[in-house]
C-alpha positions as CSV (number, residue, x, y, z in Angstrom):
1,M,110.9,76.8,128.3
2,T,111.4,79.8,127.8
3,E,108.3,81.9,126.0
4,V,108.7,83.8,123.3
5,I,108.0,87.2,123.2
6,R,106.4,88.0,119.6
7,K,106.5,91.9,119.0
8,T,104.9,94.2,116.3
9,L,106.3,95.7,113.3
10,R,106.2,99.0,114.9
11,D,108.9,97.5,117.2
12,S,111.4,97.7,114.9
13,K,112.9,101.0,114.7
14,T,113.8,100.4,111.2
15,A,110.4,99.5,110.4
16,R,108.5,102.6,112.0
17,W,110.9,105.1,111.2
18,T,111.0,103.9,107.2
19,A,107.1,104.0,107.6
20,L,107.3,107.3,108.6
21,G,109.8,108.4,105.6
22,V,107.5,107.1,103.0
23,V,104.4,109.0,104.3
24,A,106.4,112.2,105.1
25,F,107.9,112.3,101.6
26,T,104.1,112.6,100.0
27,M,103.7,115.5,102.4
28,L,106.6,116.7,101.0
29,C,105.1,117.1,98.1
30,G,102.0,118.4,98.9
31,Y,103.8,121.1,100.9
32,Y,105.2,122.2,98.1
33,L,102.4,122.7,95.9
34,A,100.6,124.3,98.8
35,D,102.7,127.4,99.1
36,V,104.3,127.3,95.3
37,M,102.3,130.3,94.3
38,A,103.0,132.6,97.4
39,P,106.9,134.2,96.0
40,L,104.5,134.6,92.1
41,K,102.0,136.7,93.4
42,P,104.1,139.8,91.9
43,L,104.9,137.5,88.6
44,L,100.8,136.8,88.5
45,E,100.4,140.6,88.6
46,S,102.7,141.4,86.0
47,Q,102.1,138.1,83.6
48,K,98.4,137.3,84.7
49,G,97.4,141.0,85.2
50,W,95.7,139.6,88.8
51,S,94.8,142.2,91.8
52,S,95.5,141.6,95.1
53,T,92.4,140.5,96.0
54,E,92.0,138.1,93.1
55,Y,95.4,136.7,94.8
56,G,93.5,136.6,98.1
57,F,90.6,135.1,96.3
58,F,92.6,132.4,95.1
59,T,94.5,131.9,98.3
60,S,91.5,131.5,100.2
61,A,90.3,128.9,97.6
62,Y,92.1,126.2,100.0
63,G,89.7,126.2,102.3
64,W,86.4,126.4,100.2
65,F,85.0,122.9,100.3
66,N,86.8,121.7,103.5
67,V,85.2,124.6,105.3
68,F,81.7,124.6,103.2
69,L,81.3,121.3,102.1
70,L,82.6,120.0,105.8
71,M,84.5,117.7,103.3
72,L,87.3,117.1,105.8
73,I,85.2,115.9,108.3
74,L,83.5,114.0,105.9
75,G,87.4,112.5,105.4
76,G,88.0,112.4,109.2
77,I,84.9,109.6,109.3
78,I,86.1,107.9,106.5
79,L,89.9,107.5,107.7
80,D,88.1,106.3,111.5
81,K,85.6,104.4,109.0
82,M,87.6,103.0,106.5
83,G,91.5,103.1,108.0
84,V,94.8,105.1,106.9
85,R,94.9,102.9,103.9
86,F,92.2,103.3,101.4
87,T,92.3,107.0,103.0
88,G,95.9,107.9,102.4
89,V,95.7,106.7,98.4
90,M,92.2,108.4,98.1
91,A,93.9,111.6,99.5
92,A,97.0,111.6,97.5
93,S,94.5,111.2,94.1
94,I,93.1,114.1,95.0
95,M,95.4,116.3,95.8
96,V,96.8,115.5,92.2
97,A,93.6,116.0,90.2
98,G,93.3,119.0,92.5
99,T,96.8,120.0,90.9
100,A,95.8,119.4,87.3
101,V,92.7,121.8,87.1
102,K,95.1,124.3,88.3
103,Y,98.0,124.2,86.5
104,W,95.9,123.7,83.5
105,A,94.1,127.2,84.2
106,I,97.4,129.0,84.4
107,S,99.1,128.0,81.7
108,T,96.0,127.7,79.2
109,H,94.7,130.9,77.1
110,S,91.3,129.2,76.5
111,L,89.9,131.1,79.7
112,D,91.4,134.4,78.9
113,G,89.0,137.2,78.8
114,A,86.3,134.9,79.9
115,V,84.2,135.6,83.3
116,L,82.9,133.2,85.8
117,F,81.3,133.6,89.2
118,G,82.0,137.4,88.5
119,W,85.5,136.5,88.3
120,K,88.2,136.0,85.9
121,A,87.9,132.4,84.1
122,Q,91.5,132.0,85.0
123,V,91.2,133.2,89.0
124,M,88.4,131.0,89.8
125,V,88.9,127.7,87.6
126,A,92.8,127.6,89.4
127,A,91.1,129.1,92.9
128,L,88.7,125.4,92.1
129,G,91.4,123.4,91.4
130,Y,93.6,124.9,94.6
131,A,90.0,123.8,96.5
132,T,90.2,120.6,95.4
133,F,93.6,119.6,96.3
134,G,93.1,121.7,99.4
135,V,90.3,119.2,100.3
136,G,93.5,116.4,99.2
137,V,96.1,117.3,101.2
138,E,94.3,118.5,104.9
139,I,92.7,114.4,104.8
140,A,96.0,113.4,103.6
141,G,97.5,115.5,107.1
142,I,95.2,113.7,109.1
143,T,95.7,110.1,107.8
144,V,99.7,110.6,108.2
145,S,99.1,111.4,111.8
146,K,97.2,109.1,112.6
147,I,99.5,106.8,110.8
148,I,102.1,108.1,113.3
149,V,100.2,107.2,116.4
150,K,99.9,103.8,114.9
151,W,103.2,103.2,114.5
152,F,104.9,105.7,117.7
153,K,102.0,105.5,120.4
154,G,104.6,105.0,124.1
155,K,107.1,105.5,121.8
156,E,109.4,108.4,120.0
157,M,106.1,110.2,119.1
158,A,106.3,113.7,119.1
159,L,109.9,113.2,117.7
160,A,108.2,111.4,114.7
161,M,105.4,113.8,114.5
162,G,108.3,116.9,114.6
163,L,110.2,115.1,112.0
164,E,107.0,114.6,109.3
165,M,106.6,118.2,109.8
166,A,110.5,119.3,109.2
167,T,109.9,117.4,106.0
168,A,106.4,118.8,105.2
169,R,108.2,122.4,105.9
170,L,111.2,121.0,103.3
171,G,108.6,121.0,100.5
172,T,107.3,124.5,101.8
173,T,111.3,125.5,102.1
174,L,111.8,124.5,98.0
175,A,108.3,126.4,97.1
176,L,109.2,129.6,98.4
177,A,113.3,128.9,97.4
178,T,112.5,127.6,93.6
179,S,109.3,129.1,92.2
180,A,109.6,132.7,91.4
181,P,113.7,131.2,89.9
182,I,112.1,128.6,87.9
183,A,109.2,130.5,86.5
184,T,111.7,133.7,85.7
185,A,113.8,131.0,84.0
186,F,111.3,129.7,81.8
187,N,109.4,133.0,81.5
188,N,106.0,131.2,82.2
189,V,104.5,131.3,85.6
190,A,102.9,128.3,85.2
191,T,106.1,125.9,85.1
192,P,106.7,125.4,89.0
193,V,102.8,123.9,89.3
194,L,103.8,121.9,86.3
195,I,106.9,120.5,88.5
196,C,104.4,120.2,91.4
197,L,101.8,117.7,89.3
198,I,104.8,115.6,88.2
199,M,106.0,115.3,92.3
200,L,102.6,114.5,93.4
201,C,102.2,111.6,91.4
202,I,105.4,110.5,92.8
203,G,104.4,111.3,96.2
204,L,100.8,109.1,95.1
205,I,103.2,106.5,94.0
206,S,105.1,106.4,97.9
207,F,101.8,106.2,100.1
208,I,100.5,103.1,97.4
209,L,104.3,101.3,98.6
210,Y,103.9,102.4,102.1
211,V,100.0,100.6,102.0
212,F,101.9,97.3,101.5
213,M,104.1,98.2,104.7
214,D,100.6,99.0,106.6
215,K,99.5,95.2,105.6
216,K,102.3,93.9,107.2
217,L,101.8,95.9,110.5
218,D,98.3,95.0,111.4
219,A,99.7,91.4,110.3
220,S,101.9,91.5,113.3
221,I,99.7,92.9,115.2
222,A,97.2,90.2,114.6
223,A,100.0,87.7,115.2
224,E,101.2,89.4,118.5
225,N,97.8,89.2,119.7
226,A,96.8,85.2,118.4
227,G,95.9,83.7,121.3
228,K,95.3,86.2,124.2
229,D,92.1,87.6,125.3
230,V,92.2,90.3,123.4
231,E,89.1,92.7,123.6
232,P,88.2,94.0,120.1
233,E,88.6,97.7,119.8
234,E,85.3,99.6,119.7
235,E,84.6,100.8,116.6
236,F,84.0,105.0,115.8
237,K,79.9,105.8,115.7
238,L,78.6,109.0,114.6
239,S,77.5,110.2,117.7
240,D,81.7,110.2,119.1
241,I,81.6,113.4,117.4
242,K,79.3,115.0,119.9
243,V,81.9,113.8,122.4
244,I,84.5,115.4,120.9
245,F,82.7,118.6,120.4
246,T,82.0,118.6,124.5
247,N,85.7,118.3,125.3
248,R,86.3,121.9,126.6
249,G,90.4,120.6,126.3
250,W,89.8,119.6,122.3
251,W,88.3,123.2,121.9
252,Y,91.4,124.9,123.4
253,I,93.7,123.1,120.8
254,A,91.1,123.8,117.6
255,I,90.9,127.4,118.6
256,L,94.9,127.7,119.4
257,C,95.7,125.9,116.1
258,V,93.2,127.9,113.8
259,L,94.7,131.3,115.6
260,F,98.3,130.2,115.6
261,Y,98.4,128.5,111.8
262,S,96.1,132.2,110.6
263,A,99.1,134.1,111.8
264,V,101.5,131.7,110.3
265,F,100.4,130.5,106.3
266,P,98.6,133.5,105.1
267,F,101.6,135.4,105.9
268,I,104.2,133.0,104.1
269,K,101.4,133.8,100.8
270,Y,102.2,137.3,101.4
271,A,105.4,137.5,102.8
272,A,107.5,137.4,99.6
273,D,105.6,140.2,98.5
274,L,106.2,142.3,102.1
275,M,110.0,141.5,101.2
276,V,109.5,143.4,97.8
277,N,107.1,146.4,99.3
278,K,109.1,147.3,102.5
279,F,112.9,145.9,102.6
280,G,113.3,146.5,98.5
281,V,114.2,143.1,97.8
282,K,114.2,142.3,94.4
283,E,110.8,140.1,92.7
284,S,113.4,137.2,91.5
285,L,114.8,136.8,95.3
286,A,111.9,138.1,97.3
287,G,111.0,134.1,98.3
288,L,114.5,133.1,99.5
289,I,114.1,135.4,102.6
290,P,110.7,134.1,103.8
291,S,112.1,130.5,102.9
292,L,114.1,130.7,106.0
293,L,111.7,129.9,107.9
294,P,110.7,126.3,106.8
295,I,114.9,125.6,106.9
296,G,114.5,126.6,111.3
297,T,111.0,124.6,111.8
298,M,113.2,121.6,109.5
299,I,115.9,121.5,112.5
300,L,113.6,122.8,115.8
301,T,110.4,121.1,115.3
302,P,112.1,117.6,115.9
303,T,114.3,119.3,118.6
304,F,111.0,120.6,120.6
305,G,109.4,117.4,119.9
306,N,112.1,114.9,121.3
307,L,112.3,117.5,124.5
308,Y,108.6,117.1,124.7
309,D,109.0,113.6,124.5
310,R,111.3,113.0,126.9
311,K,111.0,116.4,129.8
312,G,107.0,116.9,129.0
313,K,105.9,120.6,129.4
314,G,103.7,120.6,126.0
315,A,101.2,123.5,127.2
316,T,104.5,125.5,128.0
317,I,105.9,125.2,125.1
318,M,102.5,126.0,123.1
319,I,102.9,129.6,124.9
320,L,106.5,130.3,124.3
321,G,105.9,129.8,120.6
322,A,102.8,132.0,121.0
323,I,104.7,134.9,122.6
324,L,107.3,134.5,119.8
325,L,104.7,134.9,117.1
326,I,103.5,138.3,118.9
327,F,107.0,139.7,118.8
328,V,107.6,139.0,115.2
329,H,104.5,140.6,113.4
330,A,104.8,143.5,116.2
331,M,108.1,143.9,114.6
332,F,107.3,143.5,111.3
333,A,104.4,146.2,111.7
334,I,106.6,149.2,112.9
335,P,107.2,151.4,110.1
336,L,110.9,151.1,110.9
337,F,113.6,149.1,110.5
338,N,113.6,148.6,107.2
339,N,116.9,146.8,106.4
340,W,116.4,142.9,104.7
341,L,119.2,142.1,107.2
342,F,116.8,142.8,110.1
343,A,114.1,140.5,108.2
344,I,115.9,137.9,107.7
345,F,116.4,137.8,112.0
346,L,112.6,138.1,112.0
347,V,112.0,135.2,110.1
348,I,114.4,132.8,111.9
349,V,112.9,133.8,115.2
350,L,109.0,133.0,113.9
351,G,110.5,130.0,112.2
352,I,111.6,129.1,115.9
353,G,107.8,130.0,117.3
354,F,106.5,128.2,114.8
355,S,108.5,125.1,115.7
356,L,107.4,125.1,119.3
357,V,103.7,125.0,118.9
358,P,103.2,122.3,116.7
359,S,105.4,119.9,118.2
360,A,104.3,120.4,121.3
361,M,99.9,121.0,119.7
362,W,99.8,118.1,117.8
363,P,101.3,115.2,120.3
364,S,98.9,116.5,122.4
365,V,95.8,115.6,120.8
366,P,96.2,111.9,121.4
367,K,96.5,112.5,125.3
368,I,92.6,114.2,125.4
369,I,91.1,112.1,122.6
370,P,90.9,108.3,122.4
371,E,92.6,106.4,119.5
372,K,89.4,105.5,118.4
373,Q,88.4,109.0,117.5
374,L,91.3,110.4,116.8
375,G,91.0,110.4,112.9
376,T,88.0,112.8,113.2
377,A,89.0,114.6,116.2
378,Y,91.8,115.6,113.8
379,A,89.7,116.3,111.2
380,M,87.6,118.7,113.0
381,I,91.0,120.6,114.2
382,F,91.6,120.7,111.0
383,W,88.1,121.9,109.9
384,V,88.4,125.0,112.1
385,Q,91.5,126.0,110.9
386,N,90.8,125.9,107.5
387,W,88.2,128.6,108.2
388,G,91.3,130.7,108.9
389,L,93.6,129.7,106.3
390,M,90.3,130.7,104.3
391,G,89.4,134.0,105.5
392,V,92.7,135.4,106.6
393,P,94.6,135.4,102.8
394,A,91.3,137.0,101.4
395,L,90.8,139.6,104.3
396,I,94.9,140.2,103.8
397,G,94.1,140.8,99.8
398,W,91.0,142.8,100.2
399,V,93.1,145.3,103.1
400,L,96.0,145.8,101.1
401,D,93.8,147.0,98.4
402,R,91.1,148.8,100.2
403,Y,93.6,150.6,102.4
404,C,97.3,149.9,102.3
405,I,97.9,151.3,98.4
406,T,101.0,153.3,98.6
407,G,101.7,154.2,94.8
408,S,102.7,152.1,91.6
409,K,105.3,150.7,89.9
410,V,106.9,149.1,86.5
411,V,107.7,145.4,86.4
412,D,108.9,144.3,83.0
413,G,106.3,147.2,81.2
414,I,103.1,146.1,83.1
415,T,102.4,148.7,85.7
416,I,101.4,147.1,89.5
417,N,100.5,148.5,92.9
418,S,102.9,149.1,96.0
419,Y,102.3,148.2,99.2
420,N,102.3,149.4,103.1
421,Y,102.3,146.3,105.2
422,T,101.7,147.7,108.5
423,I,97.8,147.2,108.7
424,P,98.1,143.4,107.8
425,M,100.5,142.5,110.1
426,I,98.9,144.3,112.6
427,I,96.1,141.9,111.9
428,F,98.9,139.0,112.1
429,M,99.9,140.4,115.8
430,S,96.0,140.1,117.2
431,L,95.7,136.6,115.8
432,G,99.1,136.0,118.1
433,L,97.8,137.7,121.2
434,L,94.7,135.4,120.9
435,A,96.5,132.4,120.2
436,L,98.6,133.2,123.5
437,I,95.4,133.8,125.6
438,F,93.8,130.1,124.7
439,A,97.4,128.3,125.2
440,F,97.3,129.3,128.8
441,L,93.5,128.1,128.9
442,L,94.7,124.6,127.6
443,K,97.4,124.9,130.2
444,A,95.0,125.8,132.7
445,E,92.1,122.3,131.9
446,D,95.2,120.2,131.4
447,R,95.6,121.2,135.3
448,K,92.1,120.5,136.1
449,K,91.8,117.6,134.0
450,G,95.0,116.0,134.8
451,Y,95.5,115.1,130.7
452,G,99.3,115.4,131.3
453,L,100.2,118.0,128.6
454,E,103.3,118.6,131.1
455,L,104.4,114.9,130.9
456,P,106.9,113.1,128.7
457,N,104.9,110.9,126.1
458,I,108.1,108.0,126.5
459,K,106.8,105.5,129.0
460,Q,109.2,104.9,131.1
């Protein structure tokens, strides 16, 4: 008799790519909110009277709870203990709640003139909402990473992660390109945040739909293993945190991650203002040039991920990305080349660098860390990353107000400062240099330990 070969749901290309599409849409909605305020800095100054220091303080709030309350690490432990379904719905719900608080703070007049913890009440409450959102979106990120490993391990894992990141970057592109025109059209800086709130509600519904797919996947895995002598997977223990922390390869990826992302995401927060102050672009159009960065990553991140799946060279890909990052920020730091066409060229090159590193970095983690510890390992990498995402924007805002004011100008009848961005760009370039060093250290550690970072992901 011919033996019937049972297959799991993940062996169906249609099923696994559909699952990816559903959870990636939730992340697209999250990334839209994450960057929706970036092009609005001049409008926040003119409509709400915010300073660069207050904007930097607000932007830094993204990592407050994740870093100081260890919410991200707690989320990783919950993920490994409770699974992707519970954790994903929880994370999406937290994103909605945080966005609702942020929208209320920016749209209401009841906070006008009030002070909270030494800051304008509007700035503080908006920051607390953003910090709450930051918990949700970061836990959602690690949950989606584990979902992709669950569906794509031994298959097109780097390509899947690349496509998920590309979809998320589409959210960034939409935020950078549309938030300022929407705010200008409605003459209200809060309107883009309201749109984000509606999108995140839809994203929550989307993830609830994924829950049913995940249940079917687990059922198909159980059916495949029926009658087989399969050892139950060892459960995650709190002592596994120590195992992760003592893994040098994990540390190199974590430090590379925080340095690289701290030179990109905080840059995006200030990129529109850079275009206004250095390249003379109008405030209403300033977000269009930075929006080209995620457009490039949408195409290139899956491309480089597919290359890693089939040809390997993961550590080498990360090194090349760090080199491009250094080049771009060095060019932005030079007080010459003030043509906006040159700015477009640099943003495109940065998009290439921003595609190279994540396309290889995230799929490399499962080669270093066992799957039972994967949620916590990703969470702790994101926790380390959040130190940079919290500290660097605040640092840049403080540096701009302290050292970079070159004069003032009147926008819509309000006097606001103009800035020289040379020092902030040198800071970003320095982070890129440090990232390059740790990319080389990671490659050396791979040669020593044989993680297989230079080997293809797809098993032949």
